[in-house]
C-alpha positions as CSV (number, residue, x, y, z in Angstrom):
1,M,19.5,-14.9,-7.5
2,F,21.0,-16.4,-10.7
3,K,20.8,-14.6,-14.1
4,F,22.8,-14.5,-17.3
5,R,24.9,-11.3,-17.2
6,T,23.5,-8.8,-19.8
7,M,25.5,-5.7,-18.8
8,E,29.1,-4.7,-18.5
9,H,30.6,-4.7,-15.0
10,E,29.9,-1.5,-13.1
11,K,30.8,0.1,-9.8
12,R,28.8,-0.8,-6.8
13,D,27.5,2.7,-6.3
14,G,26.3,3.1,-9.8
15,L,22.8,3.6,-11.1
16,Y,20.7,0.5,-10.3
17,L,17.9,1.2,-12.9
18,T,18.5,0.9,-16.6
19,R,17.0,2.7,-19.6
20,A,16.2,1.4,-23.0
21,G,19.4,1.9,-25.0
22,D,21.5,1.8,-21.9
23,L,25.1,1.6,-23.1
24,R,26.0,-0.7,-20.3
25,I,23.9,-3.5,-21.9
26,T,26.0,-5.7,-24.2
27,R,24.9,-6.7,-27.7
28,V,24.1,-10.3,-26.6
29,G,22.5,-8.9,-23.5
30,R,20.0,-7.0,-25.5
31,L,18.8,-10.2,-27.2
32,L,18.6,-12.0,-23.9
33,R,16.6,-9.2,-22.2
34,K,14.2,-8.8,-25.2
35,W,13.1,-12.5,-24.9
36,K,13.7,-12.7,-21.1
37,L,16.2,-15.5,-21.7
38,D,18.4,-14.0,-19.0
39,E,15.9,-15.1,-16.4
40,I,16.2,-18.8,-17.2
41,P,18.9,-19.5,-14.5
42,Q,16.4,-18.5,-11.9
43,L,14.7,-21.9,-12.3
44,W,17.6,-23.1,-10.2
45,N,16.6,-20.7,-7.5
46,V,13.1,-22.2,-7.7
47,I,14.4,-25.7,-7.3
48,R,16.5,-24.6,-4.3
49,G,13.5,-23.0,-2.7
50,D,14.8,-19.4,-2.8
51,M,12.1,-18.3,-5.2
52,S,8.8,-19.4,-6.6
53,I,7.5,-19.4,-10.1
54,V,5.0,-16.6,-9.4
55,G,5.8,-13.8,-6.9
56,P,7.1,-10.3,-6.7
57,R,10.3,-9.6,-8.5
58,P,13.3,-9.1,-6.2
59,H,14.5,-5.5,-5.7
60,M,17.7,-3.9,-4.5
61,R,17.2,-2.6,-1.0
62,R,17.9,1.0,-1.9
63,L,15.0,0.8,-4.4
64,L,12.4,-0.3,-1.9
65,G,11.9,3.0,-0.1
66,N,10.3,3.1,3.4
67,S,6.7,2.1,2.8
68,L,4.6,1.0,5.8
69,K,3.7,-2.1,3.8
70,L,7.3,-3.0,3.1
71,R,7.5,-5.7,5.7
72,D,4.3,-7.4,4.3
73,F,5.7,-7.1,0.8
74,L,9.0,-8.7,1.6
75,S,7.2,-11.5,3.4
76,I,6.1,-12.8,0.0
77,R,8.5,-15.2,-1.6
78,P,10.0,-13.6,-4.7
79,G,9.2,-15.1,-8.1
80,V,10.3,-15.4,-11.7
81,T,7.1,-13.7,-12.8
82,G,4.2,-11.9,-11.1
83,A,1.4,-9.5,-11.3
84,A,3.6,-6.4,-11.4
85,T,5.9,-8.1,-13.9
86,I,3.1,-8.4,-16.4
87,H,1.6,-5.0,-15.8
88,F,4.9,-3.3,-16.2
89,R,6.2,-5.5,-19.0
90,H,6.7,-2.3,-21.1
91,E,7.9,-0.1,-18.3
92,E,10.5,1.6,-20.5
93,Q,7.8,3.0,-22.8
94,I,5.4,4.3,-20.1
95,L,8.0,6.0,-17.9
96,P,8.8,9.7,-18.6
97,R,12.2,10.9,-19.7
98,I,13.9,12.1,-16.6
99,S,17.5,12.6,-15.5
100,E,19.5,9.8,-13.8
101,L,19.6,11.8,-10.6
102,E,15.8,11.8,-10.4
103,L,15.1,8.4,-11.8
104,E,15.4,6.3,-8.6
105,T,13.3,8.8,-6.6
106,Y,10.6,8.8,-9.3
107,Y,10.6,5.0,-9.3
108,I,10.3,4.7,-5.5
109,Q,7.5,7.3,-5.3
110,N,5.5,6.5,-8.3
111,I,6.2,3.0,-9.7
112,L,7.1,0.9,-6.6
113,P,3.8,1.5,-4.7
114,K,1.8,0.3,-7.8
115,K,4.0,-2.8,-8.1
116,M,3.7,-3.5,-4.3
117,R,-0.1,-3.2,-4.4
118,L,-0.4,-5.4,-7.5
119,D,1.8,-8.2,-6.1
120,M,0.2,-8.1,-2.6
121,D,-3.3,-8.1,-3.9
122,Y,-2.5,-11.1,-6.2
123,A,-0.8,-13.0,-3.4
124,A,-3.9,-12.6,-1.2
125,R,-6.1,-14.4,-3.8
126,A,-3.6,-16.6,-5.6
127,T,-4.5,-20.2,-6.5
128,F,-2.8,-23.0,-8.5
129,W,-5.0,-22.1,-11.5
130,S,-4.3,-18.3,-11.2
131,D,-0.6,-19.1,-11.1
132,F,-1.0,-21.3,-14.2
133,K,-2.7,-18.4,-16.0
134,M,0.0,-16.0,-14.8
135,V,2.7,-18.2,-16.4
136,L,0.7,-18.4,-19.7
137,S,0.2,-14.6,-19.7
138,T,3.9,-14.0,-19.1
139,F,4.7,-16.3,-22.1
140,G,2.2,-14.4,-24.2
141,E,3.6,-11.0,-23.2
142,V,7.1,-12.1,-24.3
143,V,6.3,-13.8,-27.6
144,L,3.5,-11.5,-28.6
145,P,4.9,-8.0,-28.0
146,H,2.7,-4.9,-28.3
147,R,3.1,-3.0,-31.5
148,A,5.3,0.0,-31.3
149,G,2.3,2.3,-32.0
150,K,0.5,1.3,-28.9
151,N,-0.3,4.2,-26.6
152,T,0.6,4.6,-22.9
153,E,-2.8,3.5,-21.7
154,T,-2.6,0.2,-23.6
155,L,1.0,-0.5,-22.5
156,A,0.1,0.2,-18.9
157,R,-2.1,-2.9,-18.6
158,P,-1.8,-6.5,-19.6
159,R,-3.4,-7.7,-22.8
160,W,-5.4,-10.5,-21.1
161,R,-8.8,-9.5,-19.9
162,W,-9.0,-12.0,-17.1
163,F,-5.9,-10.5,-15.5
164,A,-6.9,-6.8,-15.6
165,P,-7.7,-5.1,-12.3
166,P,-11.2,-3.7,-11.7
167,D,-12.1,-0.9,-14.1
168,H,-12.1,1.9,-11.5
169,Q,-8.6,0.9,-10.3
170,R,-7.2,0.5,-13.8
171,A,-8.6,3.9,-14.8
172,G,-7.0,5.5,-11.8
173,D,-3.6,3.9,-12.5
174,E,-3.6,4.8,-16.2
175,G,-4.7,8.4,-15.4
176,N,-1.9,8.7,-12.9
177,L,0.7,7.3,-15.3
178,R,-0.4,9.7,-18.0
179,R,-0.3,12.7,-15.7
180,E,3.1,11.7,-14.2
181,S,4.5,11.4,-17.7
182,V,3.3,14.9,-18.6
183,N,4.4,16.5,-15.4
184,A,7.8,14.9,-14.9
185,P,10.8,17.1,-15.6
186,I,12.5,16.4,-18.9
187,H,16.2,17.1,-19.2
188,S,18.2,17.3,-22.4
189,S,20.9,15.0,-20.9
190,S,18.4,12.1,-20.5
191,R,18.0,9.3,-23.1
192,S,14.9,8.9,-25.1
193,S,13.2,6.3,-22.9
194,V,13.5,4.6,-19.5
195,E,13.7,1.1,-18.4
196,A,13.4,0.5,-14.7
197,S,14.7,-2.9,-13.9
198,S,13.4,-4.9,-11.0
199,S,15.4,-8.0,-11.3
200,S,18.0,-7.7,-8.5
201,M,17.9,-9.4,-5.1
202,P,17.2,-7.4,-1.9
203,V,20.3,-6.3,0.0
204,A,20.3,-6.7,3.8
């Protein structure tokens, strides 16, 4: 998968998830990431047939866990944007402050299952028009960012009513995120917020 580099080169065994304010992100990289300009080269992947416009974001293999639904999830062609991408557009603001050692485990156990369900549910009902709306929603999320004062419940769902999941499902997800943020251990060595990136290709 092609992307503009936004971070300094790091060792292969380093942390694969990034936090808001991560010192590895370059000055230009912060600008590219804010407006999602680092994703533009992926259009070449779409032309080559490696990716589609709408689909699950590619993950590093070590961040995929061992879910029983993993095979079905990986059978969906990855995309530039998708259901989970929009729902977790402000991931760094809804994740708790936890240590780097616990970050990947937290992501695999609490965030990844939600992303997998969102993308698999969308793929089962996707149409040309729903993909078109998905692209418009993605554009809207990028150019019309939520205000800084928005609470966790608001940031945990897309702003577009047509795209929101059923009320009972959304209420459950928001409640879980709220409880997880309260119960997660907070370490003084952690930074103030977390950004879990899901923009790397799977590793065989």
